[in-house]
N, C-alpha and C positions, 0 to 999 in steps of 0.2 A: 549561567551566563547567556544572557540571550545572542541569540545569533546576528550580526549584525549584515546588511546586505552587502553586493559588490557584484563588482562588474563581471560577467559571466554570459552564457546562455540562456537567452529568456526563456523561463518555464513557459510553457504549455498546458495543454489539456493531458489526461492520461497515455495520448499517444497519440501521434500527428494521423495515424490513418484511422482510428477508433473514436475519435470526441474533435467537437468543435463544429462548427459551419458545416465544415465538407463531409464529417461523416453523416451527419443530420440530411445532406443533401443525396448525398448517394442512399444511404437508406431509405429516402422518399424514393429514388427511382426504381430503385428495387422492389418496394412495393408497388409501384404503381405497374413495374411490369410483370409480376406474381397475380396481382388482380386483374389486370386483362387479361393474362393466360388460362388463370383461375374461370371469371364469366366466362370469354372468348370460346372455352373448350365446352363448357355448360351450353352456352347458345348452340355449337356448331354439332353437339348430340343431338338438340332437339328433343329434351326431354318431357317428358309430362309433367304439366304444375304438379301434380301432387307427387310426384319424386320428392322422395329426401332433401337431396342435396338443393332443389331448386326450392322446393317449400321453406327449407329455413337458411338458405341463402339470398336469395332470388325473390322471394315473397312479397318484400316493403322495401322502399328506400334503406331506412335505417336497419336493418339484415345489410345490405349492400355495406354501410359508414363500416358498421360492425367489422368485416370480413377484410376493409380495406385497413383500419386499424390493427388489427391483430397483424395484416400483413407489415404492416409498417413498423409494430413492435419486434416481431418474431428479424425482420432486416436489422434492427438498430443492433440486437445480437450476433446475428449474424455476420455483420462488420466488425461486431468485436472477438470474435470468432478468429475469425481473416487476421487480424493485427497481434492475436496471441500466439501465432505462428513462427511472426517475426521476433517478438519477446524471446520465446524461446532460441530463438537463432543468436538473438542478441543475449542470453546467458550462458552460452555455451562457448559465445567469440572470445578469443585468446585478446583478449584488449591490450595489456600489459608484457613486456617482458620480465622475463623471472630477474628478481633482484639476489644477488649474495650475500648483499647485505642492506641494511635500511639506510637510505641517505637524509641527506639532511633539508629541511624544509624551501631553505631557499634554492634547491633545484627541481622543484616540483613544477617549474615552467618546462623545464626541459620535456618532462612526460608528455606536453600538451601534443609535439610531433607524432609523438605516435598515435594519438587520436586522431589527428587530420590526414591520416593513413585510412582510416578506417570509413567504410563506407557511409555515404551521407544519412542512408535509412535504416542504419542501425544508431547512428549519432542521437536519431529523433524517437530513439524508442527510451526505457524507462532507464533500464541499464547505461546508456550511453550519457543519458543526462544526469545521471548518477555520478558518475565517474566524472564527466565534467566539471559540474559544477564544486565537487568535494576536491578536485584538484587546484580548481580555479582559486577555492577558498584556502588551502594552504597555499598557494605562491602568493597571495595578498596578504596574508596574516603573517607570511615568513615564519609560519610557528604550525606545531600540528596539533599541540595541547588539547587545543576545542574540535578536532575533525570527530570523533565518538560521537558528540552531540549535535555538530552541526549533519552527521550521518544521520539522528535519530529524526532530528528533525524533518530531513528530508523523506526519511520514510512515513513518517504521520501524515504530511503533506501529498504524497504520491496517496496512500491509501485516504485520505479525505477525497483528495479527486479521483479515486477509484470507486467509491461512492455518490459522488454527486456524478458522477458518470452515467449511474442509470436513474437520473430523476425523470428524463423524457420517456423513459420507457415503464418506470411506476408511471408516470402520469396517464399513459393512453391503456395500461391494465389497471385506473381506476374509472377513467374514461366510458371505455366498454360497457361495463356495467349499468353505468348512469343511461348510457344511450338504451340500454335496454328498457330500463324504467319506464324511458322517455317511452319507449315505443309500447309496454303496458297503458301509460296513459293514454296514447294515442288512440290504442286497440278498444278500449273502455270506451273511452269517447264516443268513437265509431257507431261500438254497438249501442252505445246510449242514444245518440242521435238517430240511429234506424230503427228503434221502437217506436210503433203504432199500435199504439191499443185495438184499435179501431179495425188495421189490417194483421194482427200479428203473426198470422201464419204467414202473409206473406213477407214478409217483413224479417223473419227468422233467420234467412239465408245471410240477407246482411251482419244480422247481429250475430251471428255464428262466425263469419268470418272480418268481423272487428274482433270477438276474442280470440281468434286462432293470431291475429297480428298483434295482442298484446301478450299470447302465452309464448310463441315462435319467437319473438323478436328479446325475450326476457332467459328464455334456455337458451339459446344459441350466442348472447352474451354471458351469461352465468358460462358458458363450456368456453369460450376464445379465451372470458379473464382468466380460468382456472388455471388454463394450458399455457399462458404465458408468464403467471405468478409462479410458475413450478419452471419454468424455462430459465427465466431471469434468474430465481436462486440458485441455480446451478449454475450459471455463465459466472456469478458473482463469486460462487467459493471458488470456483476455476480461476479469475482474475487474483483475486488472495491469496492464494497460493503462492502464486505466479509472482506476485508481490513477495514476496517472503524467501521465495526463490532468490529475488533481485537483493534483498536484505544481506541474506548469507553469502552470494558473491563478492558484492560490494565490500565486505570487509574483508573476503579474500582476497581482494586484489590489492586494499588500501590499508589494512589493518595494521601491517608490522610495517607497514614501506618506508614509512619518517622516523627520524629521529627525533626523539622528545628534545624537547628545548626551554620548559618553563620559564618562559621569559618574566612572565608575569606573578610568577615566585618567587622571582630571586632574589627583592628585600626579606623577605619570608624565610630563606633558606641563609643568607647568610646572618641572620639575626641566631638563628637556629645552631649555625656554626661557629660564631663565635660563644655561643652560651656552653658549646659541648666542647670546644677547647680549653673554656674556665672551667667545669669540669673536670676533663682530664687531667691539665695541673695540679687543681686543685687533690683531686685523688691522688697523681707520683705525689705528691709533697708528702699527703699522711701518710704515704707508704714507703716513701723514703724517711720520715721520721719515727715510723713503727718501727722500720729495719732500724734506726739507729739504737733504737730504746731497746728492742731485741739484743742488739748487738753489746751495750752496754752490759745488760743483765746478765747475759751468758757470761762477759767476762769478771763479773761480781762472783756470779757464782764459781767462774772455777776459782780465783784467786782463794775463796774461801773453800773451796773443796784442795785446793792445794796445801794451805794452811793448815788445815784440821788433818791431812795425811801427813802431815811433816811432825804434828805435837806429838800423832801418835806413834809413829817411827821413833823419835826420841824417847817416850817412855816405856816402848817395848825395848831398847837399848840397853835404859838404865836398869 
């Protein structure tokens, strides 16, 4: 049965601190600061133009853009990693009191008071939203028979949101090699434009400089893209393991907390119960009839046996 929408906390991105516009802006600020510190350090050191760092990161404006994009992608992952620490605290948090016995679904709203005492930062985590939405669902329905299906639906949506939250970082990892290929085109164009057949020796430095731009930008782009892709893979696997722990702990807190109501299956249960009663009554009548038949048969056998013994004794006396 599909899960119906109901009143409750509004679903946002995977985590208010690791997704959405706020996280994107935070990552941009971090990337800007890191880029400024990196290029400022190179300028402050007054390194030679042929230095490896200077050549491959500041030799052309495309290389500068590639480095900024790399810092932007890594900043997004850093913000997500920072948010995971709060997610781990939420998993270990004591959300609800221990229940000595299952409670009726009608009392699910009483659990909301316990959630109100939880810090708002933890309520905005995946664990906090999962428990809040599940409890509100039980309270709205006044039934708990669909809780497992609803929690599976929440787990699937969180997994989809987690995958979607890496879209920007994947786009950046894809855009960096494109910038490298753009640098290749620009470098080759510069080299071709500076070729002068009549003065080939004099134009050779400009040609080699154009080819250097072509190869350096591509080499830097491939290196940065490879590092960013592996970083995305590692962080995404960490987040998926975190969601698996959230699923397990959510079932720990709510899996056996509510009594089963089976409200929608009541008509079917009554029909089954009526049929079962008929079967029991019919079986009972068959057993009683069979018992009566056996009793009559044993009585007849006993009478015949008695008569046979009497005749034998009478013949023995004669």
